[in-house]
Legacy VTK file of the C-alpha trace (Angstrom):
# vtk DataFile Version 3.0
C-alpha trace
ASCII
DATASET POLYDATA
POINTS 103 float
-86.439 12.492 -7.020
-83.760 13.489 -9.417
-82.221 10.078 -9.088
-85.588 8.216 -9.665
-86.064 10.255 -12.938
-82.546 9.428 -14.027
-83.371 5.482 -13.407
-86.395 6.049 -15.457
-84.366 7.364 -18.274
-81.672 4.495 -18.010
-84.298 1.918 -18.134
-86.089 3.518 -21.295
-82.568 3.426 -22.833
-82.213 -0.215 -22.220
-85.534 -1.234 -23.960
-85.185 1.452 -26.982
-84.509 -0.082 -30.419
-80.682 -0.031 -31.437
-79.961 2.445 -34.057
-78.034 0.844 -36.851
-74.942 2.629 -38.233
-75.344 3.529 -41.921
-73.515 1.609 -44.486
-70.310 2.933 -45.577
-69.313 3.054 -49.127
-65.591 3.469 -50.839
-65.452 6.145 -53.461
-63.048 5.081 -56.217
-61.539 7.144 -58.909
-60.791 5.204 -62.197
-57.862 5.846 -64.603
-58.368 6.912 -68.072
-55.929 7.703 -70.850
-57.378 11.254 -71.577
-57.928 13.098 -68.293
-54.686 15.017 -67.502
-52.947 14.157 -64.261
-53.167 17.777 -62.949
-56.658 17.981 -63.331
-57.492 14.698 -61.426
-55.333 15.975 -58.524
-57.219 19.326 -58.525
-60.487 17.618 -58.712
-59.508 15.309 -55.842
-58.401 18.366 -53.764
-61.491 20.189 -54.589
-64.389 17.717 -54.074
-62.853 15.464 -51.433
-60.779 18.070 -49.404
-57.437 16.191 -49.781
-54.032 17.764 -49.385
-52.077 17.948 -52.668
-49.765 15.458 -51.494
-52.451 12.739 -50.933
-54.337 13.559 -53.885
-51.210 13.179 -56.147
-50.377 9.932 -54.469
-54.027 8.666 -55.175
-53.878 10.187 -58.819
-50.542 8.109 -59.475
-52.171 5.029 -57.862
-55.075 5.154 -60.099
-52.929 5.819 -63.063
-50.578 2.806 -62.190
-53.156 0.434 -60.662
-56.338 1.444 -62.663
-58.097 2.654 -59.554
-57.790 4.383 -56.355
-59.865 4.852 -53.284
-60.588 8.528 -52.533
-62.298 7.912 -49.207
-65.141 6.061 -47.145
-68.393 7.778 -46.769
-72.032 7.215 -46.205
-74.123 6.304 -49.159
-75.647 9.984 -49.693
-72.565 11.710 -49.319
-70.505 9.285 -51.656
-73.354 9.603 -54.283
-73.435 13.557 -54.090
-69.512 13.828 -54.294
-69.361 11.410 -57.209
-72.123 13.389 -58.984
-70.243 16.614 -58.425
-66.756 15.208 -59.434
-68.395 13.643 -62.557
-70.072 16.787 -63.606
-67.070 18.915 -62.901
-65.068 16.527 -65.328
-67.683 16.815 -67.949
-67.986 20.696 -67.952
-64.169 20.395 -68.792
-64.799 17.780 -71.255
-62.859 15.035 -69.351
-63.981 11.417 -69.415
-62.974 10.985 -65.783
-64.919 8.268 -63.950
-65.705 7.853 -60.320
-67.761 5.010 -58.725
-68.824 3.716 -55.117
-68.300 0.143 -53.655
-69.583 -1.052 -50.465
-66.678 -0.651 -47.847
LINES 1 104
103 0 1 2 3 4 5 6 7 8 9 10 11 12 13 14 15 16 17 18 19 20 21 22 23 24 25 26 27 28 29 30 31 32 33 34 35 36 37 38 39 40 41 42 43 44 45 46 47 48 49 50 51 52 53 54 55 56 57 58 59 60 61 62 63 64 65 66 67 68 69 70 71 72 73 74 75 76 77 78 79 80 81 82 83 84 85 86 87 88 89 90 91 92 93 94 95 96 97 98 99 100 101 102
């Protein structure tokens, strides 16, 4: 009896629709000439849970190349992190910009 139930479940699994994985998005921090570098590092640590060394590396990449990818996330998570990141910057009167792109 137990094997018959398992066979039925396996058969249903074969006919079930495949669930698509959610699209992923890169979160990008952009360079500006006004936001202090230390503020950018602290914000990357706080909102993207990066180690200080990695946050500093990304800040320098954004400073020298104009942008740096902070991470790759689902759309909802990326949007919420970007919103929190920008709101934090605005609260401290910094024009720091963060955006997302399809990965």
